Structures are given as structure tokens and as C-alpha cells.
MDTraj code that builds the backbone (N, CA, C; nanometers):
import mdtraj as md
import numpy as np

residues = "MET LYS LEU ALA ILE THR ALA GLN GLY ALA ASP LEU ASP SER PRO VAL ASP PRO ARG PHE GLY ARG ALA ARG TYR PHE LEU LEU VAL ASP SER GLU THR GLY ASP CYS THR ALA GLN ASP ASN THR GLN ASN PHE ASN ALA LEU GLN GLY ALA GLY ILE GLN ALA ALA GLN ASN ILE VAL GLY ALA GLY ALA GLU ALA VAL VAL THR GLY HIS VAL GLY PRO LYS ALA PHE ALA THR LEU GLN ALA ALA LYS ILE GLN ILE HIS THR GLY ALA SER GLY THR ALA ARG GLU ALA LEU GLU GLN PHE ARG ALA GLY LYS LEU PRO ALA VAL GLY GLY PRO ASP VAL GLN ALA HIS TRP VAL".split()
xyz = np.array([
    [11.8268, 9.9155, 9.5299],
    [11.6835, 9.9117, 9.5091],
    [11.6226, 10.0364, 9.5730],
    [11.5281, 10.0956, 9.5035],
    [11.4601, 10.2143, 9.5552],
    [11.3399, 10.1706, 9.6391],
    [11.3454, 10.2027, 9.7693],
    [11.2400, 10.1679, 9.8630],
    [11.1552, 10.2898, 9.8965],
    [11.0289, 10.2660, 9.9278],
    [10.9425, 10.3685, 9.9857],
    [10.9079, 10.3189, 10.1260],
    [10.9586, 10.3892, 10.2273],
    [10.9339, 10.3527, 10.3662],
    [10.8314, 10.4514, 10.4216],
    [10.7240, 10.4009, 10.4817],
    [10.6250, 10.4897, 10.5423],
    [10.6815, 10.5435, 10.6735],
    [10.6676, 10.6752, 10.6925],
    [10.7251, 10.7372, 10.8117],
    [10.6355, 10.8490, 10.8636],
    [10.6509, 10.8781, 10.9916],
    [10.5747, 10.9863, 11.0541],
    [10.6452, 11.1202, 11.0408],
    [10.7709, 11.1194, 10.9977],
    [10.8486, 11.2413, 10.9777],
    [10.9274, 11.2312, 10.8493],
    [11.0053, 11.3358, 10.8210],
    [11.0716, 11.3494, 10.6918],
    [11.2160, 11.2992, 10.6866],
    [11.2591, 11.2206, 10.7871],
    [11.3959, 11.1681, 10.7809],
    [11.4013, 11.0256, 10.8372],
    [11.5151, 10.9623, 10.8208],
    [11.5304, 10.8215, 10.8591],
    [11.5213, 10.7967, 11.0101],
    [11.5328, 10.9011, 11.0901],
    [11.5207, 10.8840, 11.2344],
    [11.3762, 10.8978, 11.2822],
    [11.2835, 10.9169, 11.1900],
    [11.1415, 10.9262, 11.2213],
    [11.0833, 10.7875, 11.2438],
    [10.9810, 10.7758, 11.3284],
    [10.9146, 10.6475, 11.3469],
    [10.8478, 10.6002, 11.2184],
    [10.8464, 10.4702, 11.1970],
    [10.7721, 10.4119, 11.0849],
    [10.6251, 10.4418, 11.1075],
    [10.5563, 10.4834, 11.0031],
    [10.4120, 10.4994, 11.0124],
    [10.3514, 10.3642, 10.9778],
    [10.2716, 10.3052, 11.0667],
    [10.2185, 10.1715, 11.0408],
    [10.1153, 10.1666, 10.9286],
    [10.0620, 10.2817, 10.8876],
    [9.9571, 10.2870, 10.7854],
    [10.0182, 10.3238, 10.6517],
    [9.9946, 10.2432, 10.5500],
    [10.0489, 10.2758, 10.4186],
    [9.9789, 10.3972, 10.3595],
    [9.8500, 10.3858, 10.3331],
    [9.7785, 10.4903, 10.2606],
    [9.7726, 10.6227, 10.3323],
    [9.7692, 10.6196, 10.4629],
    [9.7592, 10.7436, 10.5406],
    [9.8886, 10.7773, 10.6145],
    [9.9992, 10.7242, 10.5653],
    [10.1294, 10.7600, 10.6222],
    [10.1524, 10.9092, 10.6025],
    [10.2187, 10.9722, 10.6953],
    [10.2461, 11.1162, 10.6835],
    [10.3474, 11.1434, 10.5725],
    [10.4498, 11.0577, 10.5624],
    [10.5543, 11.0729, 10.4602],
    [10.5882, 10.9376, 10.4005],
    [10.6410, 10.9415, 10.2808],
    [10.7097, 10.8285, 10.2206],
    [10.8545, 10.8715, 10.2067],
    [10.9437, 10.7916, 10.2641],
    [11.0862, 10.8171, 10.2480],
    [11.1337, 10.7308, 10.1329],
    [11.1819, 10.7937, 10.0291],
    [11.2343, 10.7211, 9.9142],
    [11.3831, 10.7015, 9.9381],
    [11.4204, 10.5753, 9.9584],
    [11.5530, 10.5405, 10.0076],
    [11.6217, 10.4448, 9.9123],
    [11.7484, 10.4720, 9.8801],
    [11.8303, 10.3763, 9.8063],
    [11.8770, 10.2725, 9.9091],
    [11.8351, 10.1485, 9.8919],
    [11.8632, 10.0456, 9.9928],
    [12.0123, 10.0155, 10.0079],
    [12.0920, 10.0500, 9.9082],
    [12.2362, 10.0236, 9.9178],
    [12.3118, 10.1394, 9.9812],
    [12.2809, 10.2624, 9.9398],
    [12.3563, 10.3782, 9.9890],
    [12.2922, 10.4458, 10.1092],
    [12.1610, 10.4264, 10.1261],
    [12.0894, 10.4944, 10.2336],
    [12.0477, 10.6361, 10.1997],
    [12.0783, 10.6820, 10.0765],
    [12.0357, 10.8155, 10.0355],
    [11.8836, 10.8234, 10.0445],
    [11.8339, 10.9364, 10.0945],
    [11.6918, 10.9455, 10.1269],
    [11.6343, 11.0807, 10.0876],
    [11.5141, 11.0794, 10.0298],
    [11.4363, 11.2008, 10.0099],
    [11.2957, 11.1734, 10.0626],
    [11.2314, 11.2778, 10.1119],
    [11.0975, 11.2638, 10.1697],
    [10.9919, 11.3114, 10.0709],
    [10.8843, 11.2362, 10.0632],
    [10.7689, 11.2753, 9.9816],
    [10.6496, 11.2920, 10.0769],
    [10.5980, 11.4135, 10.0851],
    [10.4840, 11.4439, 10.1717],
    [10.3595, 11.3723, 10.1200],
    [10.2819, 11.3151, 10.2096],
    [10.1615, 11.2422, 10.1727],
    [10.0371, 11.3079, 10.2344],
    [10.0422, 11.4397, 10.2570],
    [9.9336, 11.5103, 10.3225],
    [9.7996, 11.4907, 10.2522],
    [9.8001, 11.4958, 10.1192],
    [9.6735, 11.4846, 10.0470],
    [9.6040, 11.3521, 10.0757],
    [9.6768, 11.2465, 10.0997],
    [9.6171, 11.1170, 10.1296],
    [9.5981, 11.0980, 10.2805],
    [9.6821, 11.1610, 10.3591],
    [9.6690, 11.1569, 10.5043],
    [9.5314, 11.2074, 10.5467],
    [9.4830, 11.3118, 10.4764],
    [9.3558, 11.3742, 10.5102],
    [9.2392, 11.3290, 10.4215],
    [9.2609, 11.2380, 10.3279],
    [9.1558, 11.1964, 10.2353],
    [9.0435, 11.1219, 10.3071],
    [8.9203, 11.1472, 10.2625],
    [8.8061, 11.0757, 10.3203],
    [8.8041, 10.9302, 10.2758],
    [8.8410, 10.9054, 10.1502],
    [8.8490, 10.7689, 10.0999],
    [8.9455, 10.7648, 9.9815],
    [8.9891, 10.6454, 9.9453],
    [9.0811, 10.6292, 9.8328],
    [9.2264, 10.6568, 9.8658],
    [9.2593, 10.6714, 9.9943],
    [9.3960, 10.7070, 10.0340],
    [9.4967, 10.6005, 9.9898],
    [9.4639, 10.4739, 10.0067],
    [9.5570, 10.3663, 9.9713],
    [9.5869, 10.3614, 9.8233],
    [9.4845, 10.3755, 9.7413],
    [9.5040, 10.3728, 9.5964],
    [9.5862, 10.4914, 9.5511],
    [9.5507, 10.6109, 9.5984],
    [9.6242, 10.7316, 9.5599],
    [9.7691, 10.7255, 9.6058],
    [9.7910, 10.6795, 9.7294],
    [9.9282, 10.6691, 9.7810],
    [10.0079, 10.5690, 9.6962],
    [9.9457, 10.4577, 9.6609],
    [10.0133, 10.3571, 9.5786],
    [10.0481, 10.4150, 9.4411],
    [9.9577, 10.4910, 9.3838],
    [9.9861, 10.5522, 9.2535],
    [10.1023, 10.6513, 9.2644],
    [10.1101, 10.7242, 9.3747],
    [10.2223, 10.8157, 9.3951],
    [10.3552, 10.7409, 9.4081],
    [10.3530, 10.6272, 9.4743],
    [10.4732, 10.5452, 9.4899],
    [10.5175, 10.4909, 9.3543],
    [10.4213, 10.4468, 9.2740],
    [10.4532, 10.3994, 9.1387],
    [10.5182, 10.5134, 9.0598],
    [10.4588, 10.6318, 9.0658],
    [10.5123, 10.7470, 8.9943],
    [10.6502, 10.7895, 9.0409],
    [10.6823, 10.7638, 9.1678],
    [10.8123, 10.7994, 9.2223],
    [10.9211, 10.7002, 9.1836],
    [10.8801, 10.5875, 9.1217],
    [10.9782, 10.4895, 9.0749],
    [11.0255, 10.3906, 9.1802],
    [10.9516, 10.3785, 9.2899],
    [10.9908, 10.2824, 9.3931],
    [10.9757, 10.1396, 9.3407],
    [11.0651, 10.0531, 9.3865],
    [11.0614, 9.9109, 9.3497],
    [11.0053, 9.8250, 9.4620],
    [11.0001, 9.8816, 9.5831],
    [10.9482, 9.8084, 9.6982],
    [10.8952, 9.9070, 9.8011],
    [10.7990, 9.8616, 9.8801],
    [10.7413, 9.9389, 9.9898],
    [10.7734, 9.8672, 10.1202],
    [10.8126, 9.9447, 10.2201],
    [10.8359, 9.8923, 10.3538],
    [10.7421, 9.9705, 10.4465],
    [10.6526, 9.8990, 10.5147],
    [10.5493, 9.9638, 10.5952],
    [10.5078, 9.8731, 10.7093],
    [10.4200, 9.9244, 10.7921],
    [10.3629, 9.8418, 10.8978],
    [10.2543, 9.7517, 10.8437],
    [10.1580, 9.8129, 10.7746],
    [10.0423, 9.7385, 10.7232],
    [9.9996, 9.7953, 10.5888],
    [9.9315, 9.7117, 10.5090],
    [9.8788, 9.7559, 10.3796],
    [9.7413, 9.6929, 10.3598],
    [9.6479, 9.7731, 10.3099],
    [9.5122, 9.7261, 10.2857],
    [9.4962, 9.6669, 10.1474],
    [9.3775, 9.6121, 10.1178],
    [9.3556, 9.5393, 9.9929],
    [9.3646, 9.6228, 9.8655],
    [9.3129, 9.7443, 9.8666],
    [9.3152, 9.8254, 9.7453],
    [9.4562, 9.8765, 9.7144],
    [9.5262, 9.9204, 9.8176],
    [9.6656, 9.9628, 9.7976],
    [9.7500, 9.8442, 9.7539],
    [9.7279, 9.7281, 9.8162],
    [9.8034, 9.6083, 9.7792],
    [9.7823, 9.5767, 9.6320],
    [9.6582, 9.5782, 9.5862],
    [9.6286, 9.5458, 9.4464],
    [9.6945, 9.6445, 9.3501],
    [9.6923, 9.7722, 9.3861],
    [9.7531, 9.8742, 9.3009],
    [9.9043, 9.8561, 9.2935],
    [9.9680, 9.8332, 9.4065],
    [10.1130, 9.8113, 9.4094],
    [10.1508, 9.6827, 9.3365],
    [10.0741, 9.5774, 9.3589],
    [10.1025, 9.4489, 9.2952],
    [10.0903, 9.4594, 9.1428],
    [9.9906, 9.5325, 9.0955],
    [9.9728, 9.5512, 8.9497],
    [10.0940, 9.6208, 8.8878],
    [10.1615, 9.7057, 8.9660],
    [10.2810, 9.7763, 8.9183],
    [10.4082, 9.6974, 8.9457],
    [10.3937, 9.5743, 8.9971],
    [10.5063, 9.4865, 9.0265],
    [10.6021, 9.5441, 9.1316],
    [10.5427, 9.6143, 9.2292],
    [10.6190, 9.6671, 9.3416],
    [10.6094, 9.5683, 9.4572],
    [10.7232, 9.5290, 9.5121],
    [10.7264, 9.4381, 9.6273],
    [10.6682, 9.5091, 9.7489],
    [10.6002, 9.4350, 9.8341],
    [10.5398, 9.4927, 9.9539],
    [10.5916, 9.4157, 10.0747],
    [10.6492, 9.4894, 10.1686],
    [10.7084, 9.4310, 10.2892],
    [10.6402, 9.4955, 10.4099],
    [10.5621, 9.4173, 10.4834],
    [10.4926, 9.4701, 10.6003],
    [10.5602, 9.4227, 10.7286],
    [10.5146, 9.4774, 10.8404],
    [10.5687, 9.4382, 10.9705],
    [10.6834, 9.5253, 11.0170],
    [10.7150, 9.6324, 10.9438],
    [10.8236, 9.7204, 10.9839],
    [10.7863, 9.7938, 11.1117],
    [10.8858, 9.8194, 11.1953],
    [10.8623, 9.8907, 11.3203],
    [10.9879, 9.9688, 11.3581],
    [10.9735, 10.0509, 11.4615],
    [11.0870, 10.1332, 11.5052],
    [11.0989, 10.2562, 11.4183],
    [11.2212, 10.2990, 11.3954],
    [11.2439, 10.4142, 11.3079],
    [11.2559, 10.3672, 11.1637],
    [11.2493, 10.4619, 11.0725],
    [11.2669, 10.4283, 10.9308],
    [11.4063, 10.3698, 10.9081],
    [11.5056, 10.4205, 10.9792],
    [11.6422, 10.3668, 10.9675],
    [11.6458, 10.2197, 11.0121],
    [11.5757, 10.1886, 11.1216],
    [11.5690, 10.0512, 11.1706],
    [11.4932, 9.9625, 11.0707],
    [11.3877, 10.0167, 11.0091],
    [11.3137, 9.9416, 10.9080],
    [11.4023, 9.9122, 10.7870],
    [11.4859, 10.0088, 10.7479],
    [11.5797, 9.9867, 10.6396],
    [11.6747, 9.8726, 10.6745],
    [11.7242, 9.8716, 10.7978],
    [11.8127, 9.7633, 10.8407],
    [11.7400, 9.6286, 10.8458],
    [11.6134, 9.6308, 10.8908],
    [11.5326, 9.5078, 10.8903],
    [11.5199, 9.4553, 10.7474],
    [11.4953, 9.5456, 10.6523],
    [11.4830, 9.5064, 10.5118],
    [11.6151, 9.4482, 10.4608],
    [11.7239, 9.5187, 10.4860],
    [11.8554, 9.4735, 10.4404],
    [11.8917, 9.3373, 10.4965],
    [11.8488, 9.3094, 10.6206],
    [11.8804, 9.1837, 10.6868],
    [11.7851, 9.0697, 10.6474],
    [11.6877, 9.0994, 10.5604],
    [11.5929, 8.9969, 10.5170],
    [11.4865, 8.9635, 10.6208],
    [11.4669, 9.0517, 10.7168],
    [11.3693, 9.0268, 10.8238],
    [11.2284, 9.0721, 10.7877],
    [11.2134, 9.1323, 10.6709],
    [11.0823, 9.1770, 10.6242],
    [11.0556, 9.1165, 10.4870],
    [11.0186, 8.9892, 10.4807],
    [10.9964, 8.9267, 10.3506],
    [10.8775, 8.9889, 10.2787],
    [10.8781, 8.9817, 10.1473],
    [10.7657, 9.0300, 10.0666],
    [10.6420, 8.9492, 10.1020],
    [10.5273, 9.0163, 10.1068],
    [10.4014, 8.9499, 10.1434],
    [10.3194, 8.9227, 10.0176],
    [10.2281, 8.8272, 10.0295],
    [10.1452, 8.7866, 9.9172],
    [10.0052, 8.8404, 9.9206],
    [9.9741, 8.9244, 10.0195],
    [9.8400, 8.9795, 10.0294],
    [9.8328, 9.0875, 10.1352],
    [9.7206, 9.1588, 10.1386],
    [9.7030, 9.2628, 10.2408],
    [9.6957, 9.2016, 10.3802],
    [9.7266, 9.2823, 10.4815],
    [9.7200, 9.2301, 10.6181],
    [9.6203, 9.3041, 10.7061],
    [9.5452, 9.3984, 10.6463],
    [9.4378, 9.4672, 10.7176],
    [9.3192, 9.4862, 10.6234],
    [9.2040, 9.5156, 10.6800],
    [9.0835, 9.5411, 10.6020],
    [9.0883, 9.6813, 10.5410],
    [9.0019, 9.7063, 10.4444],
    [8.9882, 9.8393, 10.3880],
    [8.9466, 9.9373, 10.4974],
    [8.9869, 10.0617, 10.4838],
    [8.9536, 10.1697, 10.5780],
    [9.0041, 10.1449, 10.7182],
    [9.1173, 10.0745, 10.7302],
    [9.1813, 10.0517, 10.8585],
    [9.2447, 10.1821, 10.9065],
    [9.2276, 10.2170, 11.0305],
    [9.2847, 10.3408, 11.0822],
    [9.3807, 10.3089, 11.1941],
])
top = md.Topology()
chain = top.add_chain()
for i, resn in enumerate(residues, 1):
    res = top.add_residue(resn, chain, resSeq=i)
    for name in ("N", "CA", "C"):
        top.add_atom(name, md.element.get_by_symbol(name[0]), res)
traj = md.Trajectory(xyz[None], top)
């Protein structure tokens, strides 16, 4: 499964970024092999508004099947849900640790956002 993990850096040893829309990077990871590529999210990191929607659209375009993050707001959640992308919140530690949490079933898919709009 192709995952998008929010991260503060460009590799699996980077800390998970708790913010979906304003994450510094999205790590696109094959959940079985661990192969990883980084997608810079600077344009949304610095956006005044609409960061969650734009980030979600980028994830859809990248072909991700699931998102692993700390938190997700209502607009990003709706955009990802419309594209049938699973959303897994509560990730912590490094991106590698979040991948292991996902593989172990410790990050179940959520049914709604867990923060308000414009959460920083």
C-alpha cells in the first residue's frame, strides 16, 4: 500500500510532523518494502489558507492510498475521504516508527477530523 507520512524532514528517520496540511514533507512510502520518496510541501507549509485542501489534493495526485499523520482538520479530511484515501492519525516519533505503528495496526483509520480548521 502506498502511504503518505507527514514528516519534518525528507527521510524515514525524520520526526513525524503532527500537522497534515502544513507538514514540511510527505514521505511516500511502500508499506511492504519501505521504499520511500519525499515530496516537499513548502507551498502549503507557508500558505495563508487552504493548506489542508491543497495538501490533500497533492496526496491524491501522488497516488497515495492512505495518510499517516498526527492530526487532520475537517477540510483536508473531506478532500481525502472524497478520494477514498484512508486517514490514520495519532502517529508519533519518527516516520520509520509511524510506519511500524501502521504495520502493527496501532493506527486505525479514523472516521472524522481530530482538530478544528486552521489548527497550528
